[in-house]
Structures are given as structure tokens and as C-alpha cells.
C-alpha atoms as a printed R data frame, in Angstrom:
   type eleno elety resid chain resno       x      y       z
1  ATOM     1    CA   UNK     A     1   0.000  0.000   0.000
2  ATOM     2    CA   UNK     A     2   1.258  3.429  -0.965
3  ATOM     3    CA   UNK     A     3   0.051  6.918  -0.117
4  ATOM     4    CA   UNK     A     4  -0.042  9.066  -3.246
5  ATOM     5    CA   UNK     A     5  -0.895 12.773  -3.585
6  ATOM     6    CA   UNK     A     6  -2.816 13.772  -6.712
7  ATOM     7    CA   UNK     A     7  -3.851 17.138  -8.121
8  ATOM     8    CA   UNK     A     8  -7.648 17.184  -8.702
9  ATOM     9    CA   UNK     A     9  -9.746 19.826 -10.457
10 ATOM    10    CA   UNK     A    10 -12.592 21.349  -8.385
11 ATOM    11    CA   UNK     A    11 -15.548 19.741 -10.209
12 ATOM    12    CA   UNK     A    12 -14.028 16.268  -9.856
13 ATOM    13    CA   UNK     A    13 -12.911 16.915  -6.280
14 ATOM    14    CA   UNK     A    14 -16.469 17.822  -5.250
15 ATOM    15    CA   UNK     A    15 -17.957 14.797  -7.039
16 ATOM    16    CA   UNK     A    16 -15.542 12.461  -5.258
17 ATOM    17    CA   UNK     A    17 -16.248 14.118  -1.913
18 ATOM    18    CA   UNK     A    18 -20.015 13.676  -2.457
19 ATOM    19    CA   UNK     A    19 -19.490 10.048  -3.480
20 ATOM    20    CA   UNK     A    20 -20.949 10.496  -6.969
21 ATOM    21    CA   UNK     A    21 -17.594  9.964  -8.719
22 ATOM    22    CA   UNK     A    22 -16.340  6.479  -7.900
23 ATOM    23    CA   UNK     A    23 -13.854  5.917 -10.733
24 ATOM    24    CA   UNK     A    24 -10.632  7.679 -11.635
25 ATOM    25    CA   UNK     A    25  -8.984  7.573 -15.081
26 ATOM    26    CA   UNK     A    26  -5.287  8.369 -14.857
27 ATOM    27    CA   UNK     A    27  -1.957  7.776 -16.473
28 ATOM    28    CA   UNK     A    28  -0.538  4.863 -14.517
29 ATOM    29    CA   UNK     A    29   2.830  6.501 -13.923
30 ATOM    30    CA   UNK     A    30   2.774  5.629 -10.207
31 ATOM    31    CA   UNK     A    31   1.969  1.928 -10.415
32 ATOM    32    CA   UNK     A    32  -1.434  2.292  -8.732
33 ATOM    33    CA   UNK     A    33  -2.482 -0.816  -6.800
34 ATOM    34    CA   UNK     A    34  -5.505 -1.993  -4.825
35 ATOM    35    CA   UNK     A    35  -5.600 -0.551  -1.290
36 ATOM    36    CA   UNK     A    36  -3.387  2.446  -2.181
37 ATOM    37    CA   UNK     A    37  -4.522  5.634  -0.466
38 ATOM    38    CA   UNK     A    38  -4.869  8.712  -2.647
39 ATOM    39    CA   UNK     A    39  -4.746 12.172  -1.148
40 ATOM    40    CA   UNK     A    40  -6.703 14.293  -3.595
41 ATOM    41    CA   UNK     A    41  -5.660 17.942  -3.436
42 ATOM    42    CA   UNK     A    42  -8.148 20.386  -4.933
43 ATOM    43    CA   UNK     A    43  -6.387 22.407  -7.635
44 ATOM    44    CA   UNK     A    44  -7.775 25.199  -9.793
45 ATOM    45    CA   UNK     A    45  -6.196 24.985 -13.277
46 ATOM    46    CA   UNK     A    46  -7.223 28.563 -14.112
47 ATOM    47    CA   UNK     A    47  -5.489 30.180 -11.135
48 ATOM    48    CA   UNK     A    48  -2.848 27.431 -10.871
49 ATOM    49    CA   UNK     A    49  -3.402 27.327  -7.108
50 ATOM    50    CA   UNK     A    50  -4.389 24.727  -4.559
51 ATOM    51    CA   UNK     A    51  -7.451 25.508  -2.417
52 ATOM    52    CA   UNK     A    52  -6.059 23.739   0.652
53 ATOM    53    CA   UNK     A    53  -8.886 21.164   0.583
54 ATOM    54    CA   UNK     A    54  -7.957 17.501   0.553
55 ATOM    55    CA   UNK     A    55  -9.896 14.258   0.349
56 ATOM    56    CA   UNK     A    56  -8.614 10.801   1.209
57 ATOM    57    CA   UNK     A    57  -9.760  7.933  -1.012
58 ATOM    58    CA   UNK     A    58  -8.856  4.269  -1.191
59 ATOM    59    CA   UNK     A    59  -8.262  2.386  -4.421
60 ATOM    60    CA   UNK     A    60 -10.573 -0.635  -4.466
61 ATOM    61    CA   UNK     A    61  -9.678 -2.031  -7.887
62 ATOM    62    CA   UNK     A    62  -7.320 -1.130 -10.750
63 ATOM    63    CA   UNK     A    63  -8.277 -1.934 -14.335
64 ATOM    64    CA   UNK     A    64  -5.464 -2.245 -16.903
65 ATOM    65    CA   UNK     A    65  -5.294 -3.730 -20.366
66 ATOM    66    CA   UNK     A    66  -8.900 -2.991 -21.283
67 ATOM    67    CA   UNK     A    67  -9.442 -2.818 -25.067
68 ATOM    68    CA   UNK     A    68  -9.385  0.830 -26.137
69 ATOM    69    CA   UNK     A    69  -7.561  1.956 -22.975
70 ATOM    70    CA   UNK     A    70  -4.073  3.314 -23.689
71 ATOM    71    CA   UNK     A    71  -1.404  0.910 -22.411
72 ATOM    72    CA   UNK     A    72  -0.001  3.429 -19.906
73 ATOM    73    CA   UNK     A    73  -3.414  4.404 -18.426
74 ATOM    74    CA   UNK     A    74  -5.673  2.756 -15.883
75 ATOM    75    CA   UNK     A    75  -9.135  3.104 -14.429
76 ATOM    76    CA   UNK     A    76  -9.339  2.922 -10.648
77 ATOM    77    CA   UNK     A    77 -12.430  2.157  -8.638
78 ATOM    78    CA   UNK     A    78 -12.215  4.449  -5.601
79 ATOM    79    CA   UNK     A    79 -14.129  5.108  -2.400
80 ATOM    80    CA   UNK     A    80 -13.885  7.767   0.247
81 ATOM    81    CA   UNK     A    81 -11.689  6.609   3.114
82 ATOM    82    CA   UNK     A    82 -11.646  7.444   6.770
83 ATOM    83    CA   UNK     A    83  -8.689  7.253   9.080
84 ATOM    84    CA   UNK     A    84  -9.354  5.722  12.455
85 ATOM    85    CA   UNK     A    85  -7.025  6.926  15.137
86 ATOM    86    CA   UNK     A    86  -6.280  4.307  17.743
87 ATOM    87    CA   UNK     A    87  -5.442  5.643  21.133
88 ATOM    88    CA   UNK     A    88  -2.491  3.786  22.619
89 ATOM    89    CA   UNK     A    89  -2.547  2.394  26.120
90 ATOM    90    CA   UNK     A    90  -0.563  4.254  28.745
């Protein structure tokens, strides 16, 4: 499992946050794998600035080698993730 930061445009960022966008199409230049955690960072391409908003998602499945899909691209099934903090015993 890796933790990977990705730049995400506002309309896609919001759709992921709302849970209406559950797939991600990306160049597979980071060897995406099931269970990887993606930190989506909202980025405005017009202003070339980050908003400071982030969303954590987990990769559920990676699809490669699908007819019509460029060889160096993949489709990832994603879901919003939550981090559970475990309080250690003292």
C-alpha cells in the first residue's frame, strides 16, 4: 500500500467528496495498486493554485489492459476513506 498525492480539479474533487464519482482515469505513472490511499488535493487549473482542501480515497480495484484503454493508463475504482485513530494504552 502506498500513499499518493494527486492534483484534482474542483468539479471532480467535489464529485468524489459527495461520493458520486467512484472511478478515476489516470496515467498509470505511479503503479497504482488496490488498497493504495490517494490524497486528492483540490487544484484550480485557471489560477494554478491549490485551495487547501484535501480528500482521502482508497483504491478498491485497478483496471489495466482494457481494449481501447491506452497501455499506460488505468481506471481505478475508488471510495472515500476514513482514518481511524487508535489511542495507545498508557
